[in-house]
OpenMM code with the backbone's topology and positions (N, CA, C; nanometers):
from openmm import Vec3, app, unit

residues = "UNK UNK UNK UNK UNK UNK UNK UNK UNK UNK UNK UNK UNK UNK UNK UNK UNK UNK UNK UNK UNK UNK UNK UNK UNK UNK UNK UNK UNK UNK UNK UNK UNK UNK UNK UNK UNK UNK UNK UNK UNK UNK UNK UNK UNK UNK UNK UNK UNK UNK UNK UNK UNK UNK UNK UNK".split()
positions = [
    Vec3(6.6494, 1.9466, 2.7734),
    Vec3(6.6864, 1.8231, 2.8549),
    Vec3(6.7944, 1.8354, 2.9719),
    Vec3(6.9013, 1.8941, 2.9430),
    Vec3(7.0139, 1.9116, 3.0429),
    Vec3(6.9523, 2.0376, 3.1340),
    Vec3(6.8900, 2.1177, 3.0921),
    Vec3(6.8538, 2.2042, 3.2024),
    Vec3(6.7649, 2.1729, 3.2939),
    Vec3(6.6767, 2.0759, 3.2632),
    Vec3(6.5711, 2.0328, 3.3781),
    Vec3(6.6378, 1.9433, 3.4793),
    Vec3(6.7645, 1.8874, 3.4653),
    Vec3(6.8461, 1.8347, 3.5560),
    Vec3(6.9364, 1.9260, 3.6159),
    Vec3(7.0105, 2.0417, 3.5350),
    Vec3(7.1181, 2.1026, 3.6081),
    Vec3(7.0258, 2.2392, 3.6784),
    Vec3(6.9204, 2.2603, 3.6799),
    Vec3(6.8848, 2.3852, 3.7252),
    Vec3(6.8321, 2.3501, 3.8832),
    Vec3(6.8350, 2.2462, 3.9153),
    Vec3(6.7701, 2.1868, 4.0528),
    Vec3(6.8735, 2.2131, 4.1390),
    Vec3(6.8167, 2.2505, 4.2684),
    Vec3(6.9285, 2.2513, 4.3781),
    Vec3(6.9589, 2.1012, 4.4334),
    Vec3(7.0575, 2.1146, 4.5217),
    Vec3(7.0782, 1.9765, 4.5719),
    Vec3(6.9467, 1.9193, 4.6650),
    Vec3(6.8793, 2.0160, 4.7339),
    Vec3(6.7570, 1.9739, 4.8136),
    Vec3(6.6486, 1.9415, 4.6969),
    Vec3(6.6248, 2.0068, 4.5985),
    Vec3(6.5343, 1.9607, 4.4931),
    Vec3(6.5582, 1.8422, 4.4330),
    Vec3(6.6842, 1.8248, 4.3894),
    Vec3(6.7040, 1.6973, 4.3264),
    Vec3(6.6907, 1.5783, 4.4520),
    Vec3(6.7124, 1.5929, 4.5583),
    Vec3(6.6966, 1.4912, 4.6641),
    Vec3(6.5453, 1.4640, 4.6684),
    Vec3(6.4484, 1.5725, 4.6527),
    Vec3(6.3066, 1.5679, 4.6571),
    Vec3(6.2653, 1.5071, 4.5337),
    Vec3(6.3131, 1.5173, 4.4246),
    Vec3(6.2967, 1.4517, 4.3080),
    Vec3(6.2948, 1.3077, 4.3033),
    Vec3(6.4128, 1.2757, 4.3799),
    Vec3(6.4472, 1.1330, 4.3703),
    Vec3(6.3685, 1.0685, 4.4501),
    Vec3(6.3054, 1.1294, 4.5796),
    Vec3(6.2143, 1.0569, 4.6712),
    Vec3(6.0815, 1.0458, 4.5971),
    Vec3(6.0353, 1.1395, 4.5223),
    Vec3(5.9182, 1.1275, 4.4499),
    Vec3(5.9236, 1.1578, 4.2983),
    Vec3(5.9769, 1.0658, 4.2266),
    Vec3(6.0200, 1.0866, 4.0836),
    Vec3(5.8805, 1.0660, 4.0191),
    Vec3(5.8728, 1.2033, 3.9273),
    Vec3(5.7318, 1.2207, 3.8607),
    Vec3(5.7538, 1.2385, 3.7364),
    Vec3(5.9018, 1.2610, 3.6565),
    Vec3(5.9347, 1.2675, 3.5237),
    Vec3(6.0289, 1.1649, 3.4857),
    Vec3(6.0526, 1.1447, 3.3557),
    Vec3(6.1519, 1.0549, 3.2923),
    Vec3(6.2780, 1.0681, 3.3506),
    Vec3(6.3257, 1.1776, 3.3761),
    Vec3(6.4844, 1.2009, 3.4052),
    Vec3(6.5039, 1.1627, 3.5506),
    Vec3(6.4113, 1.2007, 3.6463),
    Vec3(6.3950, 1.1384, 3.7774),
    Vec3(6.3839, 0.9782, 3.8130),
    Vec3(6.2889, 0.9403, 3.7060),
    Vec3(6.2706, 0.8013, 3.7061),
    Vec3(6.3741, 0.7193, 3.6959),
    Vec3(6.4455, 0.7638, 3.5768),
    Vec3(6.5771, 0.6844, 3.5235),
    Vec3(6.7044, 0.6901, 3.6072),
    Vec3(6.7112, 0.8233, 3.6673),
    Vec3(6.8128, 0.8398, 3.7637),
    Vec3(6.8067, 0.7527, 3.9099),
    Vec3(6.6719, 0.7331, 3.9361),
    Vec3(6.6445, 0.6568, 4.0801),
    Vec3(6.6611, 0.5065, 4.0358),
    Vec3(6.6563, 0.4715, 3.8983),
    Vec3(6.6637, 0.3399, 3.8552),
    Vec3(6.8136, 0.3049, 3.8667),
    Vec3(6.8938, 0.3880, 3.8299),
    Vec3(7.0437, 0.3257, 3.8227),
    Vec3(7.0990, 0.3530, 3.9393),
    Vec3(7.0508, 0.3947, 4.0553),
    Vec3(7.1220, 0.4079, 4.1891),
    Vec3(7.1689, 0.2695, 4.2508),
    Vec3(7.2764, 0.2662, 4.2955),
    Vec3(7.3240, 0.1340, 4.3624),
    Vec3(7.3371, 0.1705, 4.5128),
    Vec3(7.2512, 0.0701, 4.5781),
    Vec3(7.2623, 0.1138, 4.7273),
    Vec3(7.3831, 0.0030, 4.7942),
    Vec3(7.4691, 0.0716, 4.8528),
    Vec3(7.5689, 0.0273, 4.9298),
    Vec3(7.5743, 0.0637, 5.0838),
    Vec3(7.5272, -0.0238, 5.1549),
    Vec3(7.5019, 0.0170, 5.3176),
    Vec3(7.3941, 0.0918, 5.3095),
    Vec3(7.4258, 0.2091, 5.3554),
    Vec3(7.3035, 0.2964, 5.3867),
    Vec3(7.2972, 0.4070, 5.2747),
    Vec3(7.4068, 0.4239, 5.1902),
    Vec3(7.4196, 0.5267, 5.0992),
    Vec3(7.3773, 0.4518, 4.9498),
    Vec3(7.3536, 0.5564, 4.8688),
    Vec3(7.3073, 0.5341, 4.7501),
    Vec3(7.3924, 0.6061, 4.6322),
    Vec3(7.4714, 0.5396, 4.5575),
    Vec3(7.5447, 0.5931, 4.4496),
    Vec3(7.5195, 0.5809, 4.3270),
    Vec3(7.5532, 0.6719, 4.2360),
    Vec3(7.5076, 0.6706, 4.1073),
    Vec3(7.6009, 0.6763, 4.0090),
    Vec3(7.6440, 0.5519, 3.9199),
    Vec3(7.7548, 0.5649, 3.8349),
    Vec3(7.7649, 0.6796, 3.7447),
    Vec3(7.8777, 0.7265, 3.7237),
    Vec3(7.8844, 0.8559, 3.6154),
    Vec3(7.8373, 0.8053, 3.5033),
    Vec3(7.8819, 0.6920, 3.4445),
    Vec3(7.8502, 0.6542, 3.3028),
    Vec3(7.7057, 0.6521, 3.2992),
    Vec3(7.6503, 0.6144, 3.3693),
    Vec3(7.4797, 0.6069, 3.3819),
    Vec3(7.4326, 0.7413, 3.3683),
    Vec3(7.4813, 0.8214, 3.4661),
    Vec3(7.4223, 0.9690, 3.4714),
    Vec3(7.4427, 1.0254, 3.3400),
    Vec3(7.5724, 1.0104, 3.2593),
    Vec3(7.5981, 1.0630, 3.1498),
    Vec3(7.4865, 0.9952, 3.0328),
    Vec3(7.4719, 0.8832, 3.0504),
    Vec3(7.3772, 0.8026, 2.9289),
    Vec3(7.2507, 0.8694, 2.9600),
    Vec3(7.1994, 0.8758, 3.0549),
    Vec3(7.0592, 0.9463, 3.1072),
    Vec3(7.0656, 1.0693, 3.0561),
    Vec3(7.1682, 1.1720, 3.0683),
    Vec3(7.1607, 1.3011, 3.0168),
    Vec3(7.1619, 1.3104, 2.8712),
    Vec3(7.2466, 1.2277, 2.8172),
    Vec3(7.2680, 1.2307, 2.6584),
    Vec3(7.1311, 1.1912, 2.6102),
    Vec3(7.0730, 1.0836, 2.6537),
    Vec3(6.9386, 1.0354, 2.6073),
    Vec3(6.8141, 1.0879, 2.6314),
    Vec3(6.8288, 1.1743, 2.7178),
    Vec3(6.7051, 1.2870, 2.7488),
    Vec3(6.6321, 1.1712, 2.8476),
    Vec3(6.6913, 1.0910, 2.9279),
    Vec3(6.5986, 1.0257, 3.0275),
    Vec3(6.5265, 0.9209, 2.9754),
    Vec3(6.5487, 0.8689, 2.8703),
    Vec3(6.5025, 0.7481, 2.8100),
    Vec3(6.5489, 0.6386, 2.8616),
    Vec3(6.5233, 0.5370, 2.9370),
    Vec3(6.5810, 0.4095, 2.9528),
    Vec3(6.5616, 0.2750, 2.8805),
] * unit.nanometer
topology = app.Topology()
chain = topology.addChain("A")
for resn in residues:
    res = topology.addResidue(resn, chain)
    for name in ("N", "CA", "C"):
        topology.addAtom(name, app.Element.getBySymbol(name[0]), res)
């Protein structure tokens, strides 16, 4: 679970968030909060996604 998220490079994670194809990246993309031009991901939501294995 954790290894599929942590073994990605920043560029790889950015690409995965652009084209989500697995449960982890779909869950990550869903929790993003857009403020202006930036997208923020709450730490509590990221921790929950990692702990649950990507199930929303």
